[in-house]
Z-matrix of the N, CA and C atoms (Angstrom, degrees):
N
C 1 1.465
C 2 1.518 1 109.95
N 3 1.318 2 116.22 1 133.22
C 4 1.465 3 120.72 2 177.54
C 5 1.520 4 110.43 3 -72.82
N 6 1.325 5 115.26 4 150.43
C 7 1.457 6 121.03 5 171.15
C 8 1.528 7 108.13 6 -81.97
N 9 1.345 8 115.87 7 174.34
C 10 1.464 9 119.63 8 -176.49
C 11 1.528 10 110.00 9 -135.74
N 12 1.338 11 115.22 10 135.77
C 13 1.462 12 122.03 11 176.11
C 14 1.521 13 109.05 12 -124.94
N 15 1.322 14 116.26 13 124.47
C 16 1.455 15 122.25 14 172.32
C 17 1.527 16 107.01 15 -95.85
N 18 1.318 17 117.09 16 116.69
C 19 1.465 18 120.45 17 -173.79
C 20 1.524 19 111.43 18 -108.41
N 21 1.334 20 114.39 19 157.60
C 22 1.457 21 120.38 20 176.25
C 23 1.513 22 114.14 21 76.98
N 24 1.336 23 117.39 22 34.07
C 25 1.466 24 120.41 23 177.15
C 26 1.523 25 108.99 24 -79.13
N 27 1.332 26 116.66 25 131.52
C 28 1.465 27 118.52 26 -176.11
C 29 1.526 28 113.64 27 -144.78
N 30 1.331 29 117.79 28 2.96
C 31 1.468 30 120.78 29 179.26
C 32 1.532 31 109.88 30 -126.26
N 33 1.318 32 115.73 31 158.64
C 34 1.464 33 119.86 32 177.73
C 35 1.525 34 111.64 33 -56.26
N 36 1.339 35 115.95 34 -42.21
C 37 1.466 36 119.63 35 -179.19
C 38 1.529 37 111.43 36 -59.74
N 39 1.353 38 116.77 37 -34.75
C 40 1.463 39 120.18 38 179.87
C 41 1.530 40 110.64 39 -59.25
N 42 1.313 41 115.56 40 -42.40
C 43 1.469 42 120.46 41 -179.64
C 44 1.519 43 110.77 42 -70.53
N 45 1.319 44 116.45 43 -39.20
C 46 1.469 45 120.36 44 177.00
C 47 1.525 46 109.88 45 -59.30
N 48 1.333 47 116.39 46 -44.62
C 49 1.468 48 120.93 47 178.66
C 50 1.528 49 110.71 48 -62.69
N 51 1.329 50 115.95 49 -44.92
C 52 1.467 51 120.17 50 -178.95
C 53 1.526 52 110.99 51 -62.87
N 54 1.315 53 117.02 52 -41.20
C 55 1.466 54 119.86 53 -179.83
C 56 1.524 55 111.98 54 -62.89
N 57 1.326 56 116.46 55 -31.12
C 58 1.470 57 120.22 56 177.78
C 59 1.526 58 111.42 57 -75.50
N 60 1.337 59 116.62 58 -37.88
C 61 1.462 60 121.28 59 -171.07
C 62 1.526 61 113.81 60 -93.41
N 63 1.327 62 116.87 61 -20.86
C 64 1.469 63 122.79 62 174.96
C 65 1.539 64 114.68 63 60.22
N 66 1.331 65 118.95 64 56.99
C 67 1.463 66 118.71 65 169.40
C 68 1.525 67 108.81 66 -66.14
N 69 1.312 68 116.86 67 165.19
C 70 1.464 69 119.98 68 179.32
C 71 1.526 70 111.26 69 -75.29
N 72 1.329 71 116.11 70 -34.75
C 73 1.461 72 122.28 71 -178.32
C 74 1.531 73 109.54 72 -138.71
N 75 1.342 74 114.93 73 151.97
C 76 1.463 75 120.27 74 166.59
C 77 1.521 76 106.64 75 -128.52
N 78 1.341 77 116.37 76 155.83
C 79 1.454 78 120.13 77 -178.45
C 80 1.515 79 113.07 78 -118.99
N 81 1.339 80 114.75 79 134.13
C 82 1.464 81 121.78 80 169.79
C 83 1.526 82 107.52 81 -105.15
N 84 1.327 83 117.27 82 127.10
C 85 1.459 84 121.39 83 -177.84
C 86 1.529 85 109.80 84 -93.45
N 87 1.331 86 115.62 85 120.27
C 88 1.468 87 121.51 86 176.84
C 89 1.526 88 111.50 87 -107.55
N 90 1.332 89 116.44 88 0.05
C 91 1.463 90 121.80 89 174.30
C 92 1.525 91 109.14 90 -86.03
N 93 1.332 92 116.62 91 165.83
C 94 1.466 93 120.12 92 178.41
C 95 1.527 94 109.84 93 -64.35
N 96 1.314 95 116.14 94 120.22
C 97 1.462 96 122.93 95 -174.82
C 98 1.512 97 107.93 96 -170.87
N 99 1.318 98 116.43 97 157.85
C 100 1.468 99 118.72 98 174.36
C 101 1.523 100 110.90 99 -67.07
N 102 1.330 101 116.65 100 -15.17
C 103 1.468 102 121.45 101 178.94
C 104 1.529 103 112.51 102 -98.29
N 105 1.319 104 116.86 103 5.94
C 106 1.462 105 120.25 104 -177.06
C 107 1.522 106 111.17 105 -61.02
N 108 1.336 107 115.79 106 138.95
C 109 1.463 108 121.08 107 175.85
C 110 1.524 109 109.46 108 -114.60
N 111 1.306 110 115.97 109 147.43
C 112 1.466 111 120.90 110 174.67
C 113 1.524 112 108.90 111 -77.08
N 114 1.296 113 116.15 112 164.02
C 115 1.466 114 119.87 113 176.61
C 116 1.527 115 109.64 114 -60.46
N 117 1.328 116 116.51 115 -43.22
C 118 1.470 117 120.07 116 -178.39
C 119 1.535 118 111.34 117 -61.30
N 120 1.333 119 115.78 118 -45.12
C 121 1.462 120 119.86 119 -179.83
C 122 1.520 121 110.85 120 -66.56
N 123 1.327 122 117.38 121 -39.55
C 124 1.467 123 119.62 122 -178.79
C 125 1.517 124 111.48 123 -67.66
N 126 1.315 125 117.74 124 -33.99
C 127 1.472 126 120.38 125 175.49
C 128 1.526 127 109.54 126 -61.57
N 129 1.327 128 115.73 127 -43.91
C 130 1.468 129 120.52 128 178.49
C 131 1.526 130 111.12 129 -62.84
N 132 1.339 131 116.62 130 -47.14
C 133 1.467 132 120.46 131 -178.73
C 134 1.528 133 110.80 132 -63.47
N 135 1.329 134 116.12 133 -41.28
C 136 1.468 135 120.07 134 179.42
C 137 1.529 136 110.37 135 -61.89
N 138 1.330 137 116.94 136 -36.94
C 139 1.467 138 120.30 137 -179.40
C 140 1.526 139 111.72 138 -65.85
N 141 1.335 140 116.25 139 -25.25
C 142 1.463 141 121.29 140 178.72
C 143 1.527 142 112.41 141 -84.04
N 144 1.321 143 117.19 142 -20.68
C 145 1.460 144 122.20 143 -168.01
C 146 1.519 145 112.39 144 -74.46
N 147 1.326 146 115.57 145 136.59
C 148 1.463 147 122.29 146 173.37
C 149 1.527 148 109.10 147 -52.22
N 150 1.325 149 116.65 148 130.46
C 151 1.468 150 121.66 149 -175.20
C 152 1.524 151 112.53 150 -64.53
N 153 1.320 152 118.66 151 -16.94
C 154 1.462 153 121.38 152 -179.93
C 155 1.530 154 112.92 153 -86.07
N 156 1.337 155 117.00 154 -5.90
C 157 1.460 156 121.70 155 179.09
C 158 1.521 157 108.07 156 -100.66
N 159 1.321 158 116.66 157 124.94
C 160 1.461 159 121.32 158 -178.50
C 161 1.529 160 110.40 159 -80.36
N 162 1.325 161 116.21 160 134.79
C 163 1.463 162 121.30 161 178.15
C 164 1.526 163 110.29 162 -97.92
N 165 1.322 164 114.84 163 135.41
C 166 1.466 165 122.40 164 -178.18
C 167 1.522 166 108.62 165 -115.63
N 168 1.319 167 116.82 166 130.22
C 169 1.461 168 121.21 167 174.63
C 170 1.515 169 109.86 168 -94.42
N 171 1.321 170 116.93 169 126.78
C 172 1.464 171 122.21 170 -177.01
C 173 1.529 172 109.03 171 -102.79
N 174 1.345 173 115.64 172 122.20
C 175 1.458 174 121.65 173 -174.10
C 176 1.524 175 111.56 174 -126.24
N 177 1.331 176 115.75 175 142.90
C 178 1.461 177 123.44 176 172.72
C 179 1.523 178 107.61 177 -151.65
N 180 1.315 179 115.84 178 119.91
C 181 1.466 180 122.10 179 -179.04
C 182 1.524 181 112.78 180 63.65
N 183 1.319 182 117.47 181 19.45
C 184 1.462 183 120.79 182 172.44
C 185 1.534 184 108.15 183 -81.59
N 186 1.313 185 116.58 184 149.31
C 187 1.457 186 119.40 185 177.65
C 188 1.532 187 109.96 186 -75.13
N 189 1.315 188 114.52 187 161.42
C 190 1.467 189 119.70 188 177.95
C 191 1.527 190 109.84 189 -58.34
N 192 1.332 191 116.68 190 -43.35
C 193 1.465 192 120.69 191 -178.21
C 194 1.527 193 111.44 192 -64.00
N 195 1.328 194 117.65 193 -36.82
C 196 1.463 195 120.58 194 177.65
C 197 1.532 196 110.67 195 -62.38
N 198 1.318 197 115.81 196 -43.72
C 199 1.463 198 120.00 197 179.62
C 200 1.523 199 110.48 198 -64.65
N 201 1.324 200 116.21 199 -45.69
C 202 1.468 201 120.50 200 -179.49
C 203 1.526 202 110.85 201 -61.47
N 204 1.324 203 116.82 202 -41.45
C 205 1.471 204 121.33 203 -179.07
C 206 1.526 205 111.28 204 -59.70
N 207 1.321 206 116.54 205 -41.62
C 208 1.465 207 120.79 206 179.30
C 209 1.526 208 110.51 207 -69.05
N 210 1.323 209 116.33 208 -37.77
C 211 1.471 210 119.82 209 177.85
C 212 1.529 211 111.43 210 -65.15
N 213 1.320 212 116.77 211 -41.15
C 214 1.463 213 121.59 212 -179.51
C 215 1.521 214 111.17 213 -61.14
N 216 1.325 215 116.20 214 -33.72
C 217 1.462 216 120.51 215 -178.14
C 218 1.533 217 112.39 216 -79.79
N 219 1.337 218 116.57 217 1.22
C 220 1.468 219 122.14 218 178.03
C 221 1.530 220 113.27 219 57.74
N 222 1.321 221 114.91 220 35.99
C 223 1.464 222 120.45 221 176.27
C 224 1.521 223 110.15 222 -79.08
N 225 1.336 224 115.39 223 -34.07
C 226 1.467 225 120.23 224 -174.39
C 227 1.520 226 111.63 225 -124.91
N 228 1.328 227 114.76 226 152.49
C 229 1.466 228 121.79 227 176.17
C 230 1.523 229 111.41 228 -99.52
N 231 1.342 230 116.15 229 -24.69
C 232 1.463 231 122.45 230 -173.40
C 233 1.525 232 108.74 231 -136.94
N 234 1.336 233 116.45 232 142.45
C 235 1.457 234 122.44 233 177.24
C 236 1.528 235 108.90 234 -101.54
N 237 1.324 236 116.56 235 126.69
C 238 1.470 237 121.69 236 173.37
C 239 1.515 238 107.62 237 -116.65
N 240 1.329 239 115.57 238 117.45
C 241 1.448 240 119.15 239 -173.75
C 242 1.524 241 110.52 240 -122.91
N 243 1.313 242 115.89 241 129.68
C 244 1.466 243 122.38 242 -174.94
C 245 1.525 244 110.99 243 -98.79
N 246 1.304 245 115.14 244 152.60
C 247 1.456 246 121.20 245 173.73
C 248 1.517 247 112.97 246 105.66
N 249 1.321 248 114.80 247 -175.23
C 250 1.468 249 121.46 248 -178.59
C 251 1.528 250 109.85 249 -84.83
N 252 1.319 251 114.66 250 72.28
C 253 1.462 252 121.77 251 -177.31
C 254 1.523 253 108.99 252 -88.12
N 255 1.315 254 116.65 253 135.19
C 256 1.467 255 120.76 254 -177.40
C 257 1.522 256 111.45 255 -74.14
N 258 1.324 257 115.27 256 157.49
C 259 1.465 258 120.46 257 174.94
C 260 1.516 259 110.96 258 -62.80
N 261 1.333 260 117.50 259 -32.48
C 262 1.459 261 121.01 260 178.97
C 263 1.529 262 110.55 261 -63.59
N 264 1.334 263 115.69 262 -40.64
C 265 1.469 264 120.70 263 177.89
C 266 1.531 265 109.84 264 -64.77
N 267 1.325 266 116.21 265 -43.38
C 268 1.466 267 121.21 266 179.66
C 269 1.535 268 110.63 267 -63.87
N 270 1.322 269 116.45 268 -44.50
C 271 1.469 270 120.60 269 179.14
C 272 1.520 271 111.34 270 -59.97
N 273 1.329 272 116.88 271 -41.18
C 274 1.463 273 120.61 272 -179.93
C 275 1.527 274 110.61 273 -66.74
N 276 1.324 275 117.11 274 -42.45
C 277 1.461 276 120.48 275 177.13
C 278 1.529 277 111.09 276 -59.01
N 279 1.322 278 115.88 277 -47.17
C 280 1.462 279 120.20 278 -178.55
C 281 1.524 280 110.92 279 -63.47
N 282 1.321 281 116.51 280 -40.81
C 283 1.464 282 121.06 281 -178.84
C 284 1.526 283 111.89 282 -68.37
N 285 1.339 284 115.87 283 -42.03
C 286 1.473 285 120.18 284 -174.60
C 287 1.523 286 113.22 285 -80.32
N 288 1.329 287 117.40 286 -23.33
C 289 1.472 288 119.80 287 -176.50
C 290 1.521 289 113.49 288 -113.30
N 291 1.318 290 116.74 289 -20.12
C 292 1.475 291 121.84 290 -174.81
C 293 1.522 292 111.49 291 58.11
N 294 1.344 293 114.90 292 33.78
C 295 1.461 294 119.73 293 179.35
C 296 1.525 295 110.85 294 -113.47
N 297 1.326 296 114.84 295 155.54
C 298 1.462 297 121.07 296 173.07
C 299 1.522 298 109.00 297 -66.03
N 300 1.335 299 116.46 298 140.62
C 301 1.463 300 121.20 299 178.55
C 302 1.527 301 109.53 300 -121.11
N 303 1.332 302 114.60 301 130.81
C 304 1.466 303 122.51 302 173.69
C 305 1.522 304 107.40 303 -107.37
N 306 1.322 305 117.04 304 125.91
C 307 1.463 306 120.42 305 173.65
C 308 1.516 307 108.43 306 -96.72
N 309 1.329 308 116.05 307 121.27
C 310 1.468 309 121.79 308 -178.69
C 311 1.515 310 109.72 309 -106.93
N 312 1.326 311 115.28 310 140.14
C 313 1.456 312 119.86 311 -178.57
C 314 1.519 313 109.99 312 -139.41
N 315 1.330 314 115.23 313 135.07
C 316 1.463 315 120.88 314 173.42
C 317 1.526 316 107.57 315 -81.53
N 318 1.315 317 115.66 316 118.04
C 319 1.464 318 121.64 317 -169.30
C 320 1.527 319 111.74 318 -90.56
N 321 1.319 320 114.85 319 127.41
C 322 1.469 321 120.78 320 174.96
C 323 1.528 322 111.11 321 -105.10
N 324 1.333 323 116.14 322 -36.84
C 325 1.459 324 119.39 323 -178.82
C 326 1.527 325 110.37 324 -152.74
N 327 1.315 326 116.16 325 179.41
C 328 1.462 327 122.13 326 -174.52
C 329 1.524 328 112.32 327 -60.36
N 330 1.331 329 117.47 328 -33.57
C 331 1.467 330 120.22 329 -178.32
C 332 1.526 331 111.62 330 -63.13
N 333 1.340 332 116.63 331 -31.92
C 334 1.468 333 119.94 332 177.98
C 335 1.526 334 110.44 333 -62.65
N 336 1.322 335 116.60 334 -44.84
C 337 1.466 336 119.94 335 -179.95
C 338 1.528 337 110.61 336 -66.67
N 339 1.316 338 116.70 337 -44.65
C 340 1.468 339 120.32 338 -179.00
C 341 1.525 340 111.14 339 -62.05
N 342 1.327 341 116.74 340 -29.44
C 343 1.468 342 120.06 341 179.25
C 344 1.519 343 112.24 342 -66.83
N 345 1.337 344 116.58 343 -20.07
C 346 1.464 345 121.13 344 -178.94
C 347 1.526 346 112.84 345 -82.75
N 348 1.311 347 116.81 346 -14.51
C 349 1.470 348 120.57 347 -174.02
C 350 1.526 349 112.13 348 -56.82
N 351 1.325 350 117.05 349 -41.02
C 352 1.466 351 120.97 350 -175.80
C 353 1.531 352 113.18 351 -101.33
N 354 1.320 353 117.23 352 10.85
C 355 1.467 354 119.75 353 -179.83
C 356 1.521 355 111.15 354 -59.46
N 357 1.329 356 116.13 355 144.45
C 358 1.465 357 121.42 356 177.85
C 359 1.532 358 112.71 357 -76.84
N 360 1.320 359 117.14 358 -6.79
C 361 1.472 360 120.69 359 177.77
C 362 1.525 361 109.94 360 -63.41
N 363 1.331 362 115.91 361 151.61
C 364 1.464 363 120.40 362 178.89
C 365 1.524 364 110.91 363 -67.62
N 366 1.324 365 115.83 364 -37.27
C 367 1.468 366 122.08 365 176.77
C 368 1.519 367 107.84 366 -138.31
N 369 1.323 368 115.65 367 161.19
C 370 1.455 369 120.82 368 172.65
C 371 1.522 370 108.33 369 -119.98
N 372 1.327 371 115.24 370 154.37
C 373 1.460 372 121.19 371 178.99
C 374 1.520 373 108.17 372 -123.56
N 375 1.316 374 114.91 373 125.46
C 376 1.459 375 122.32 374 -178.98
C 377 1.523 376 108.27 375 -102.13
N 378 1.337 377 115.66 376 123.05
C 379 1.466 378 120.63 377 -175.19
C 380 1.524 379 109.22 378 -131.23
N 381 1.322 380 115.65 379 165.24
C 382 1.468 381 120.45 380 176.07
C 383 1.525 382 109.68 381 -71.66
N 384 1.316 383 116.47 382 -178.91
C 385 1.464 384 120.84 383 -171.91
C 386 1.520 385 113.23 384 -59.33
N 387 1.336 386 116.55 385 -29.79
C 388 1.462 387 119.92 386 -179.38
C 389 1.522 388 109.26 387 -130.86
N 390 1.336 389 116.41 388 110.36
C 391 1.463 390 121.57 389 -176.84
C 392 1.522 391 110.97 390 -62.92
N 393 1.334 392 115.57 391 140.77
C 394 1.457 393 120.96 392 175.76
C 395 1.509 394 114.87 393 74.81
N 396 1.340 395 116.96 394 7.15
C 397 1.459 396 120.60 395 -175.17
C 398 1.522 397 113.40 396 -87.96
N 399 1.336 398 116.04 397 -17.11
C 400 1.463 399 119.82 398 -174.64
C 401 1.516 400 112.64 399 84.12
N 402 1.342 401 116.72 400 1.66
C 403 1.464 402 120.62 401 178.53
C 404 1.533 403 109.12 402 -75.65
N 405 1.325 404 116.64 403 130.41
C 406 1.461 405 121.43 404 -176.15
C 407 1.526 406 110.74 405 -70.79
N 408 1.324 407 114.25 406 138.10
C 409 1.455 408 120.53 407 176.45
C 410 1.527 409 109.80 408 -75.42
N 411 1.326 410 116.10 409 144.49
C 412 1.464 411 122.16 410 179.82
C 413 1.532 412 109.07 411 -84.37
N 414 1.329 413 116.65 412 101.93
C 415 1.465 414 120.53 413 -174.79
C 416 1.523 415 113.13 414 -68.17
N 417 1.316 416 117.57 415 -18.57
C 418 1.466 417 118.66 416 178.64
C 419 1.529 418 110.71 417 -64.53
N 420 1.326 419 117.04 418 -30.13
C 421 1.469 420 120.55 419 176.71
C 422 1.525 421 109.95 420 -66.20
N 423 1.329 422 116.06 421 -41.99
C 424 1.460 423 120.89 422 178.90
C 425 1.527 424 110.94 423 -65.41
N 426 1.316 425 116.27 424 -43.06
C 427 1.466 426 119.85 425 178.79
C 428 1.524 427 110.70 426 -61.44
N 429 1.333 428 116.76 427 -40.70
C 430 1.462 429 120.81 428 178.40
C 431 1.529 430 111.02 429 -64.95
N 432 1.339 431 116.24 430 -39.86
C 433 1.468 432 120.03 431 179.10
C 434 1.524 433 110.97 432 -64.85
N 435 1.329 434 116.70 433 -39.47
C 436 1.460 435 119.97 434 177.72
C 437 1.525 436 110.78 435 -63.09
N 438 1.314 437 116.33 436 -38.12
C 439 1.463 438 120.06 437 179.02
C 440 1.525 439 111.59 438 -68.00
N 441 1.350 440 115.91 439 -19.95
C 442 1.466 441 121.11 440 179.21
C 443 1.526 442 112.53 441 -97.38
N 444 1.353 443 116.42 442 5.08
C 445 1.457 444 118.66 443 174.56
C 446 1.508 445 117.01 444 114.40
N 447 1.343 446 117.87 445 -2.29
C 448 1.473 447 118.25 446 176.45
C 449 1.513 448 108.69 447 -65.68
N 450 1.346 449 116.44 448 122.29
C 451 1.466 450 119.87 449 -172.80
C 452 1.519 451 110.56 450 -154.75
N 453 1.321 452 115.72 451 68.34
C 454 1.459 453 118.68 452 175.72
C 455 1.522 454 109.25 453 -144.35
N 456 1.324 455 115.76 454 161.88
C 457 1.457 456 120.00 455 -179.45
C 458 1.530 457 109.71 456 -64.97
N 459 1.317 458 116.07 457 135.67
C 460 1.463 459 119.51 458 -177.58
C 461 1.522 460 111.13 459 -143.81
N 462 1.327 461 113.80 460 149.46
C 463 1.455 462 122.46 461 169.35
C 464 1.527 463 106.13 462 -87.27
N 465 1.334 464 116.39 463 139.94
C 466 1.461 465 121.00 464 -179.81
C 467 1.520 466 109.81 465 -117.09
N 468 1.328 467 116.12 466 122.37
C 469 1.466 468 122.43 467 178.36
C 470 1.523 469 108.10 468 -126.07
N 471 1.324 470 115.13 469 -175.77
C 472 1.453 471 119.96 470 174.80
C 473 1.514 472 114.34 471 106.47
N 474 1.329 473 115.84 472 81.76
C 475 1.461 474 120.51 473 172.16
C 476 1.518 475 115.24 474 66.98
N 477 1.324 476 117.55 475 26.15
C 478 1.471 477 120.11 476 179.40
C 479 1.530 478 108.90 477 -77.46
N 480 1.327 479 115.84 478 132.96
C 481 1.461 480 121.22 479 177.51
C 482 1.528 481 109.09 480 -148.59
N 483 1.320 482 117.05 481 -177.55
C 484 1.464 483 120.91 482 -174.72
C 485 1.526 484 111.62 483 -63.73
N 486 1.325 485 117.53 484 -25.30
C 487 1.464 486 120.49 485 -177.85
C 488 1.531 487 112.57 486 -77.47
N 489 1.333 488 116.91 487 -27.13
C 490 1.468 489 118.89 488 -177.12
C 491 1.525 490 114.14 489 -122.19
N 492 1.340 491 116.73 490 11.73
C 493 1.464 492 120.15 491 -177.01
C 494 1.529 493 111.97 492 -61.30
N 495 1.333 494 117.74 493 -33.74
C 496 1.466 495 119.46 494 -179.99
C 497 1.527 496 111.28 495 -64.05
N 498 1.328 497 116.03 496 -38.94
C 499 1.465 498 119.84 497 178.25
C 500 1.531 499 110.34 498 -65.60
N 501 1.327 500 116.17 499 -41.71
C 502 1.466 501 120.11 500 178.38
C 503 1.526 502 110.66 501 -62.20
N 504 1.318 503 116.85 502 -43.55
C 505 1.463 504 121.17 503 -179.91
C 506 1.528 505 111.65 504 -65.57
N 507 1.331 506 117.04 505 -30.34
C 508 1.464 507 120.46 506 179.99
C 509 1.527 508 111.83 507 -65.12
N 510 1.338 509 117.21 508 -18.38
C 511 1.462 510 120.91 509 177.29
C 512 1.525 511 111.74 510 -79.81
N 513 1.322 512 116.11 511 -7.16
C 514 1.471 513 123.83 512 177.44
C 515 1.538 514 113.20 513 54.93
N 516 1.324 515 116.37 514 53.03
C 517 1.464 516 118.88 515 176.13
C 518 1.530 517 110.85 516 -73.44
N 519 1.315 518 115.85 517 159.52
C 520 1.464 519 120.35 518 173.09
C 521 1.524 520 109.60 519 -63.01
N 522 1.335 521 115.47 520 -39.21
C 523 1.464 522 120.13 521 -177.35
C 524 1.521 523 110.35 522 -149.81
N 525 1.326 524 115.41 523 136.54
C 526 1.470 525 122.89 524 171.21
C 527 1.524 526 107.76 525 -86.10
N 528 1.330 527 116.41 526 128.87
C 529 1.466 528 122.23 527 -178.14
C 530 1.524 529 108.01 528 -116.47
N 531 1.314 530 116.98 529 118.44
C 532 1.467 531 120.12 530 -171.17
C 533 1.524 532 110.93 531 -136.39
N 534 1.333 533 115.32 532 137.98
C 535 1.463 534 120.27 533 -179.87
C 536 1.525 535 110.54 534 -133.91
N 537 1.340 536 117.40 535 -71.04
C 538 1.469 537 119.88 536 -178.12
C 539 1.525 538 111.59 537 -63.79
N 540 1.340 539 117.25 538 -27.80
C 541 1.462 540 121.61 539 -178.49
C 542 1.515 541 114.87 540 -71.21
N 543 1.343 542 116.39 541 -7.74
C 544 1.471 543 119.60 542 175.81
C 545 1.524 544 110.04 543 -117.99
N 546 1.343 545 115.54 544 25.71
C 547 1.450 546 120.94 545 179.44
C 548 1.522 547 111.81 546 -117.19
N 549 1.312 548 115.35 547 148.14
C 550 1.456 549 122.84 548 171.32
C 551 1.521 550 106.94 549 -133.79
N 552 1.318 551 115.77 550 126.76
C 553 1.470 552 121.42 551 -177.05
C 554 1.527 553 111.60 552 55.47
N 555 1.341 554 116.07 553 36.82
C 556 1.457 555 120.97 554 173.12
C 557 1.512 556 116.93 555 83.87
N 558 1.342 557 117.03 556 1.14
C 559 1.465 558 119.30 557 178.27
C 560 1.531 559 109.56 558 -129.08
N 561 1.337 560 115.44 559 158.15
C 562 1.447 561 120.08 560 -179.13
C 563 1.534 562 109.98 561 -63.64
N 564 1.330 563 114.94 562 140.67
C 565 1.458 564 122.03 563 -174.66
C 566 1.528 565 108.72 564 -120.33
N 567 1.327 566 116.33 565 122.21
C 568 1.470 567 119.88 566 -174.01
C 569 1.524 568 111.97 567 -59.81
N 570 1.320 569 117.94 568 -43.10
C 571 1.464 570 121.25 569 -177.23
C 572 1.533 571 110.81 570 -61.86
N 573 1.328 572 116.73 571 -43.92
C 574 1.465 573 119.98 572 178.99
C 575 1.530 574 110.77 573 -65.52
N 576 1.326 575 116.51 574 -41.05
C 577 1.465 576 120.41 575 178.16
C 578 1.521 577 110.48 576 -61.69
N 579 1.320 578 115.95 577 -41.99
C 580 1.467 579 120.69 578 -179.72
C 581 1.527 580 111.14 579 -65.65
N 582 1.329 581 117.04 580 -43.62
C 583 1.470 582 120.76 581 179.71
C 584 1.527 583 110.84 582 -61.48
N 585 1.325 584 115.99 583 -44.23
C 586 1.465 585 120.30 584 -179.26
C 587 1.518 586 111.28 585 -64.41
N 588 1.326 587 116.83 586 -47.30
C 589 1.465 588 118.61 587 -175.43
C 590 1.525 589 110.76 588 -67.58
N 591 1.318 590 117.66 589 -33.37
C 592 1.464 591 120.31 590 176.90
C 593 1.524 592 110.85 591 -65.55
N 594 1.331 593 116.69 592 -39.06
C 595 1.467 594 121.08 593 177.49
C 596 1.528 595 110.47 594 -63.18
N 597 1.307 596 116.36 595 -45.81
C 598 1.467 597 120.77 596 -177.80
C 599 1.522 598 110.63 597 -66.61
N 600 1.302 599 116.81 598 -43.23
C 601 1.470 600 120.42 599 -177.27
C 602 1.531 601 111.68 600 -66.66
N 603 1.331 602 116.98 601 -28.35
C 604 1.469 603 119.77 602 -179.77
C 605 1.525 604 112.56 603 -84.38
N 606 1.347 605 116.60 604 -11.85
C 607 1.456 606 119.75 605 -177.78
C 608 1.525 607 111.04 606 -71.20
N 609 1.302 608 115.69 607 155.20
C 610 1.472 609 121.15 608 -178.84
C 611 1.532 610 108.87 609 -118.84
C-alpha cells in the first residue's frame, strides 16, 4: 500500500482536516507559490499538527541558510528540495540537519527519471513539468524508465485527483503526493481529502 502526503497546507483548517484523516505526511511550501507559508505561520501550523504526522518542508531556490533556519526551528521533519540539486548539496543538508531529504524533479523525459536512480537523497519525487500546476504526469515515461532499470522508492506527484488516483496507485509508488487534487476554489477541501485517503488506504 502506498503512503499518502497532503501538500501545500497553509490554513488552520488544513491542519484540522489532516489531524482527522491521518495522512502519513503533510507539506509546508516555503518556495514562491500561492500556497507559500511564512515561518511564523508554519510554526503555528506545526504546533497544531498531530505528532504522528510527519511534516515536509518544500523548497525551490531557497538558500542553504534559509533551509537550515527552518530546520533549526523544528518546523519540519523532512526536507523536500526541487531542482537540479547536487549530491554534495544533499550530503551537506543530511549531515548538518540529520533529516531525511527528498529530491524532487519536474520530469520532461525518461533521462530525467533515470538520473534520479543514483541520487544521494533518501527518496526521490517524480512530478510533472510544472510542480503544483495540477498538470497530470505522463506515466508512460515512468513505465519506460522502470523498464530501463529505475528501481527505487519514489513519491509520485503531478495532477493526481480522485478521477485518476487508481492509475497513480497502479504505478506502485512509495507515496502519493497530492495538492491541487484536494482543493476546491483554491483551498483544501475535507471531502476531497477524505475520498483520496480512503482510496489510498484501500489499495493493495
